[in-house]
N, C-alpha and C positions, 0 to 999 in steps of 0.2 A: 359367422365364424363359430365353429363348434368347439366345445370344451374337450380337450384331449385328456384321456386318463390312461396312465401307464401303471399296470399292476406289476409290482416287483416281487410279491410274495403272495401266498394264499391267505394270509391273515386278513381279517376284515379291517378296513380303514378305521382309524381312530377318530376321524372327523369327517363331516360332510364336506362336499365342495363348498368352498367358503370364499367370501369376499368381504369387503367392509365399505361402509360409507354410501355415498350417493352415486349410483352408476351413471356414467355419461351416455349420451346418445351413441348408438352403434356398438355398445359393449354388452356383455352378458352378465346377468345376475345368477347366482348359484341356484336360486329357486326355479329359474327358467333357463336351464343350460342349453336347450335345444333351439332357441331362437334369439335373435338379437333384440336388444331393447332400443326401440326407435325414439323413445322419449325418455328423459331422465326419470328415474324412479328410485325408491329407497330399498336397499338390500337389508334384510333383517339379520343375516348371519354376520358374525363379527370374528375377526381373527383372534381376538383375545380369548375366545372360547376353545381354541385349540389347546391340546396338552403341551406342556413345556418341551417335549421331545420333538415337536414339529418345528421346521425351519422355513421361514419365508425367504424367497429369493426373487430378486427382480431388479429392474432398472429404476434408479432414483433420479428424478429430474432429468432424464435423458442420459445419465451417466452409465458407466459400465455395470454389468450385473454383479451383484454382491449379496452376501448373506446378511440378513437383517433379523432383528427381534420383532415380535408381533407389534409392539407399541410404537415401533420406529417408523412405520411406513404410512401412517395415517396422513392423508392429504398430499402425499409426495410421489406415489408410484403410478405408473401408467400401464405396465405389463409385468407379470411375474408368475411365480409358481409357489405352491405350498407343498412341502415334502413331509410326510409323516411315516413312521415305521410301516412298511408294507405297501405304501401307495404314494404315488405322486400325482398331484393335480396341477395342470397348467391352466390357469384361470386369468381372466382380465381383472386387474385390481383397480378399484374405483376410488374416486376422490371423495373425501368428506366435505360437505358444505360447511360454511362458516358457523351456522347455528348448531352443528353437530359436534363441534370441537370447541375447546377453550381457545379463543382467538389469541391469547397471550401465553399459550402453553410452553413456548420455548424460552420464556423469560423467568429469571429467578425472582423471588419475592422482593429482593432488594435491588432490582434492576434500576439503572439510572441512565439518562441521556448525558453521559459525561465521559471524557477520556479516562480509560483505565489508569493511565499514567498519573493523573491528578490525585489518585488516592495516596500515593507515596510522595508526590511532588505537587502540592496545591499551588495554584497561581498566586504570586505575591499581591498583596492588597495595600501596598504603601501609598501614602498621599503623594501627589505629584511633586510637591516641593517648589521652591522659588525658581523662576526662570532666569537663567544667566543672560547677560546682555550680548555676550560674544563668545566665540570659541574658535579654536584652530580648525576643527572639523565638526560638522553637524551631520549626524547619521539618522536617516529616517528608517525605522524598523528595528525592533529589539529581538529579532530571531537570531538564528545561528550566524547568518552573514553579518548582521550589524554588530553583534557582540564580539565575534571573532575579529572583525576589523577594529573595533574600539579597543580591544585588548592589545593588539599589535601597536596601534597608534599611541595609546596611553603609556605603554612601556618604553616607547621611544621619546617620551616627554611631551606629547601633544595634549592640549586641552580639548577634551572631547565631550560632546553632549549627544545623547541618544533620545530620539523622540518616539513615543509609542502611542498609537491611537487608543488602545485598550490597556490591558495589563501586560507586563512583559511576557513574551512568549505565547501570547494567546492564540496565535495562528498555527501554522504548520509545525513550528518547532516543538510544540508540546502535543501534537496530534498525529504525528507520523508513525510509521511502523517500527522505527528504531533500527533500521538495517544499515550496516556499514559495509562499504565495498567500493572498488574502483569503477564499477559500471562499464567495464570494457566490453562485455558481451552484448550490451545494448546497441552497439554500433558495429556494423560489418567492417572488418579491417580492410577488406578489398574496396569497399565503398569509400572509406576514408582515404585510401591511397589515390583512388580515381579523382576524388573531389579536391583534395588538398596536397597531393604529392606525397612521396614516401617520407621525406624528412618531417614535414609538419604532421602528417598522419601518425607517425611513430611518436612524435612529441605529444600529441593529444592523448594517445594511449598512456604514455609515461606520466602525464599530469594526473591521470586517475590513480595510478599506483602511488605517486607522491602524496596525493590527497589522503589516502589511507594512513600512510606513515605519519603525516602531519597530525592527523586527528589522534592517533594512538599516542604520539609523543606529547601532545597537548594535555590529554587526560592524565598522563603520568606526571607531567611537569606541574600542573595546577592542582594535582591531588583531587581530581573530580571523581567522586564515588558514584558512577553511573552504570555499574554492573556490566562493563564492557567485556564481552566474551567473543573471541575470534574463533568460532566453531565451524566456519565454512558455510557455503551456500549450495543447496541442491536446486538445480533448474530442471524441471521435468519436461520430457519430450511429449508433446500432446499427440504426435503422430509417429508411426514407426520410422518414416523417412527422415525425420528431424535428427536422428542420432548421428547419421553420417554428416549432416550439415554442421552439427556441433563439433564433431571431430575435426572437420576442415577449419572451422572458425578458431578452435584452439591452436591448431597448427599455424594458421596465418598470423595470429597474434603473437605466438611464441617466437616467430621469426623476427619480430620487431622489438619486443620487450620481454623482460623476465617475469612472466605471469604463470603462476602455478594453477593448473586446472586439469581435470581428466574426465573422460567419458565413463559413464556407469552403464553397463548393459542391463537389459531388463532382468536377467537372471540374478543380478546382484542388487537390484533396486531396494529390496527390503532391508538391506544393511543401512540404508540412508533414510527411508521413509516407509512407514507401514501402510502402503496404499498400492492398489493395482491400477490406479487411474492412468499412470504414465507408461511410456514405452522405453524405459530407461531414462537417462538424462546425463547431466554433467555436474561435477562438484568443483566449485571454485574455492581454493584453499584459503586465501587471505581475505576472507569475508567474515562478517560477524554481526553481532547485535549489541545494542545498549538500551538503557532505559532513557528514552528521549526527554522525559520530564526532568529527571535528575540531572541529565547532561546539561539541559538548558539552565537549571538553577545553579549548577556548578560554574557555568560560564558567567552567569549574572553576578555571582559572588566574586569571581575573579576580576571582572571589569570594575566592580565597585571598590575592591581592594586597591586596584591600580589608579583610582581617583576619577573614574568616569562618572559623569552625571547622567542618570537615566530618568527620563520624565514620562511616567505612565499617564494615561488619560489626557494626552496632549496631541490631538490630531493635527497633522500638518495640512495646511491649505494651499501652500505655494512654495516653490523653490526656484529662485531666479538669480542668475548670474548678473551682477552689476559691477562692471569694471573688474577690480581686483578682489572683490568680495562676493559672497553669496548671501542673499536675503532669504531666510527661512521663516515664513509666516505660519503661525499656528492659531488655534482658537484661544490661546492664552497670551498671545503677544508675538513679538518678532525677535529673532536672534541673527546677528551678523557673524558670518563664519568665513574663514579663508577658503575652505573647501566644503563640499557637501557630497554625501553618498546616499543614493537611493537603494535600499536593501529590503524591498517589500515583496518581491517574488510574486506569488499568486494572489496577494492582497494589495496589489498596486492600485491606488485610487486615482480619481480625476485630477488631483494636484500634479500628477506626473503623466500627463496625457501621452507624450511621445513614448514613454516606456510602457505604458499600459497597452499601446497599440502593438507592442512587440512580444508580449507574453500572453499565453492562452491559459486562463485559469480552468482547471478541471477538478471536479469534486470527487474526492475519494472517501470511502466510508470504511469503518473498522468495527468489528465486534471483539469482545473478550469474553471467554466462557467462564463458567463457574469453575472452581478447583476440580481437577481431574486426578484420579488415583495415579500414583507413580508408575505402577505396573502398566497402566494404559498408555501413559506418556512414553514409557520405554518402548512400547510397541509402535506407536504412531511416529515418534520423532526420536529414534534411537541414538542419533549423533547430536541432537539438539541443534541441527542446522537451521539457518534461515532458508525459507522455501519459496519458490516462485515457479510459474508455468511459462513455457515457451509459446506464448500466444500474443496476438495483438492486444486483445482485451483479456487480461489475465488476473488471477488472484495471487496475492502474496500473503504468506503466513509464517508463523514462528512460535516457538514456546515463549511464554513470559520469562523475564529474567530469572525468576525463581523456579522455573520449570514446572509450574503447577497448573498453567492454563494455556489455551491456544488463543493467540491473537491473530485474527483473520481479516484481511482487507481486500477490497476490490472497488470497482466502479459503483458510485452511488446512482441508482437508477431513478429514484423518486425524490422529490423535494417539495417543500411548501407547508407541511403540517406535521404534527406529531404522528398522525396515522401514516403519513408517507414515510417518515423516518422508521417507524416500526416495520413497514414493508421492506425497507432497505435491510433492516436487521434480519428479517425472515429470509430474504433473498440470500444474504451472506451465509446464514446458517444452513440453508439448503445446499449452497455450493460447497460448504465445508463437509456436509454429509456425503455429497457426491464423491469427494476425495477420501474421506474417512467415514464409511458407513456406520461404524460403531459409535460415532459421536451423535447420532440422531436423537438420543435421549439426553444429551448434554445441553444444559441450558445456557442462555446468554445473560451475563451480568452487567455488561456495559456496551453502549453503542455510541459512536461519535463520527463526525465527518469533518472535513476541512479541504482546503484547496492546495493543489500542487500547480506548478506553472510549467507548461511546455512552450517551446519556441517553434518557429516555422521550419528551421533547419534541424531541429531535434538536438541542438547543442546548447550548453550553458554559455552565458556571455558575461564579459566584464569589460569595462573601459570608460571612456569619457564621451559624453554627448552634450552639446550646447553648454559646455563648461560645468556639467554635473557628472560626477562619477556614479557608476552603477555596477552591480553584480547580481545576477538573477537568471531564471530560466533553467532550473536544474533537472527538468524533465523526469520527475518522479524519483530521483536519486539524490536528494538534497542534504541528507545528514552529513555525508562526507564532503561533497562538493561545496556546499555553502560554507562550511567551516574553513576549508582551504581557500576558496575564492575570497572570503572576507579577509583572510590574512594577506593574500596577494594584492588585492585592490588597495589595502592599507599601505603596503609597500610602494605601490605605484603612486598613491597620493603624496607620499613623502619623497618621490623621485628616486627611489632605491632601485638599482639595476636588478636586484634579486627578485623584484616583483614581476619581471617579464615572464610571460607564459606563452604556450603554443596557441592559445585562444586569442591572443592580442590581434586586433585588426580584422577579425572575422566579421563580415557584414551582419548587423543585427537587423534582420528583415521584418517587415510588416506586409500587409496585403491591402489592396484597395477596399474601401468600405468597412474595414475592421477598426473598431475604436475601443476594444477591450471587452466586449460582450460577444462570445463565440457563437454567433448565429448559425455557423456552418457545422457545428458538432454533430447534430442528429444524422445528416447524411454520411459524414465521415465515420461515425461509430457504426452505422448500418453497414457500410462497406467492410469495416474491420470484422464485424460479426460474420459476414458472409465469407470473408477471407479465412477466418478461423475455422469455419464450418467445412470449407472445401479444401483447406490446407494450403492456401497461398502464402 
């Protein structure tokens, strides 16, 4: 491949043909532009030597072409150009090897492996306290589901005890992205009708809308200061053809329920997101975000005010129905209860083997950036929407509740060590840069991960199995659903007709040879990556 040079004026170029880093095989170094480099070699020219008036342009990590600053492209670009006054060079841009860059250059000096949410909402460190001998209802799990159920039960006069293996809210409830919404566009309305019939399908959609209103009312009623902001959600079309599909989906859903959403053409995209990554998208009006850590602490305070006993550092080892009572065994002793609720979602352990076989824990990771200037946030997220991509394996991102940072999440690709977690952070940072190229010099201040729980039919479930109540499997949309399902399962435990939902009686499926460790994920994820690539 020869280097192409386009002279746009007679002035002498202000810089030599330039590249940076270590050239890969079959690429071209600026010192030898007339022949390919068959073996990796080091290029001495650096983009930093270009005058400020020069602009680099290229593809970052396979993303769309975008303008970049010189320092932004190190280690990330595969092909691009450098434009200076009077001359444009189209050159192969090479990768820096690890020893040529600071391995941790995307991290702030105060970087921590810790949820950003814990800065404002540190996890409680209370002592477990004494074990009660009995309870009306024993709940396993102190996340949103368990606490929401406990609050409804306690306010109805029930004696409730909540068991937590770690500290309250240690799992997904203080690690999620804090997005609130009915999750209607996650499911094709047409598919719902085909699978469940029109009445139940419409009922399932309506449950999502009811869940949003219940959460909003709960926050107001309990005076929970969790920075709830219903700013809407933008869902980006990853391919041009998806926009028509979004329009059809909105139309199908609006025939069944009162859902406010509209399509955004590519020409109006910048009103909602400062990126050229997408081909338009859709805006869902009654969506928003909150601070998940503060929301959890607010729920915890509410249940304690209502008289609920919360026992941290008390792992449950067994839950067994014995005639008219349930025996809940823990590492600290046993409690006899009239009813038991398993509310552990993606953290369901061996003590609940039948439930564990029915949820698929999937690890998600999130980064939070350093503070970003307001003018830049205004460009990137002008409406302060929650943001997500229309892909099988997608990223989700949002402004922090104070609008000073980007909180950016996606699939955790690596695990097992601190180095692996840093690679996850770098991967998320790169994906953020693909969407917002100007954030390439923005550093990461926090990184964390946690488990969400999917189900085999991609629906959340609640009900009764072998005498034990359950609510789980929120499929990545748990903030709203778990709060609502906790409330509804509590009503069902008390025999209240108001607890009836459109999800009641749906088969809670498992698969042969599945016992809680998703060995089948690698091929499934490989298929999803392929489907995203070809547009299936």
